[in-house]
N, C-alpha and C positions, 0 to 999 in steps of 0.2 A: 504494500500500500504506500502510496506517495504521501508526502507531507501535505497537510491542509493549509493552504496559503491565504492569509488575510492581507489587509492593507499595511498594517504595522507589525503584526505578529504572525507566527506560524504555529500549528499544532503538529508535532511529530511524535510518532510512537515511542514510548518509553523503552529503554534498553537496560540491561543489567548494569551497564556502566553508569547509569543515572542513580543508582542506589544511594550514594552518599548525598546527593542533592535532595532526593525524595525524603530520606530519613531526616535530614537537617530541617527541611520544611515541616515535616510531620511532627517533629519534636517541639515546635514553637507553640506552646500551649495557648497563647493568645490568638493563634490562628486556627487551632484544631479543637477548641472546646466543644464544638458541635459535631465532631467526627469521631468515629471509633478510634480509640487510642492504640498506638503501636508501641512495641518495646524498643528501647534505644539499643538496637543490636544490628550492626551493619550486615553481618552474615545472614541473619534471619531476613533482613530486607532483600538481600540478593536472592535468597532462596525463594521468597515470595514472588519476586520479579520473574525468576525462571519458571515458576509454576504458572504465573499469569501469561507468559509468552506462549505457553502451550494452548491456553484458552484463546489467545489472539489468533493463533495459526488456524484454528477451526472456526473463527468468527463468532465466538461467544462473548467477548468483551474487548474493549480497547482502552488503553491507558496512555494519555498524551502528556508530553511535556510542552508547556506553553513557552515559546521562545521569541525573542526579538528577531528581526531580520538579520541581525549580526550574530545570531546563535547564543545570545545571553539567555540563560534559563530564568524565566519569570514566574512559573507556576506549574500547576498540575490540574488535570481534569480527567474523569473516567466516563466511558459509555459502557453500560453493562445491563444486565437483566433484560436481554433482548427477547421480546415476546413476538407472537405472530403479527401483531399490528402496532406495537409500541416499543420505544426504547427508553431506557432510563439513563440519566446522567447525574453525576455528583462527584464527591471527593474533590471538590473544586477549591483549590488553594492558590493564592497569588501572593508573591513576596511583598513585603512592606514597601520597598522602594521601586516597585514596578510602575511604569507609566499609568496615568489615571485611566486611560482608555482600555487597558488590558482586560478588565472584567467584562465590559460590554462586548468587546471584539471577540474574546474567547467564547462567550455565550453564543454569539452569532455563528461562529465557526462550528461549534458543537451542533447547533441546529442545522447548519448547512450539511454537515456530515450525516447526521441522523435522518433528516428529511431528504437530502439530496443523494449522497453516496449510498446510504442503506435503504432508501425508498420507503421509510416509514410514514404513516399518516398521522401519528400522534406520539407524544412523549409523556412519560409519567415519572415522577420523582417525589421524594419526601424531603422536608426541611424541618429541622428541630424548631419547636415553637419559640424558643428563646433567641433564635438567630434572626432577629427582626429585620436587619438590613437585607439579608438574602430573601426573606419572605417578601419584603416590599419590592425588591428587584424583580422577582418572578411575577408578582401581581402587576407591576407596571408593564411587563412584557405581554400580559394577557393570559397568564396561566390561572387556572381556576382550582380552588380548593374543593376537592370532592369527598374528603374524609379526614378524620383526625382521631388520634388517640391521646393518651396522657403526654406523650413525648413529641409526636410529629404531626405536621400538616401534610396531607397527601394531595399532590397536584396532578392535574391533567392539562395537557397543552396540545391542542390540535394544530395540524399543519396550516389550516386557514388563518388561525390567529398569528402564526409566525409570518405568513406571507404579508399580512397587514403591517406588522411591526418592522419587518425587514425593509419596507419602503421608508419608514420613518428614520431608520438607522443605517440606510444603505451607504452613507458616507464612511462607515467603518469597515466596509467590505471593499474588495478590489474594484 
């Protein structure tokens, strides 16, 4: 699979050599308080990436490093839980010093990948209730809360909503 190219950033598939960057970002508690915690163990991170690469090879999930056009690592995002009609995305982390447009551009590229490359008609994902900035982000994009439990809000995002928002934010794409 080729790199997904945006205007200012690219999404490229994570490799085992990215383990140190991934672990460093995943260990920043102010960034990961709403994600599943990982152990601060580089060898375990490498082993997890090797296992993930097997899932990627058969099209079960995709883990991307968000990079600048100059190859500077800016963050991470995953596409997973691929259903017959819907894809899920999450594990979205962006470095503190990343350009301000990294979040919106990486979200657009994830949707371009899921709706375009993978040909899905909708996306589903969950966000921890306390993660108010991310909840607000998804609602501004037109995602709808369809369910909730004690911990999470569960969202549904149809392709038609993305096509509308894509026009609004097209300046962030090529």
